[in-house]
C-alpha angles and dihedrals in degrees: 000000000000132000094269088070096042121119113244115248095022122113118231134183116236109241099182146340108236108201138112091202107103092196091055091046092051091047093052090047090053088056090053092255109143140118115305096020122121118242131184126200107222096186143335120244131192093258100033137311146282113246137185115223118176104319098336137085119216136185107221127185126239094263092057092044091053091051093057110083119199 
């Protein structure tokens, strides 16, 4: 399951980042988004979702949300 199907307000553990794009992978890693880290979907938006990773909140687009497997 990826973040687009996640229930808002519930904490999940990231299982994998599914992308072949090294730039996207590096960007997600810089946010603290990697396997084993907790992530919470705050809300879903038309073009993606707002997530909480560590102490930050980020608005990520649909492509990024689909690459994060929980």
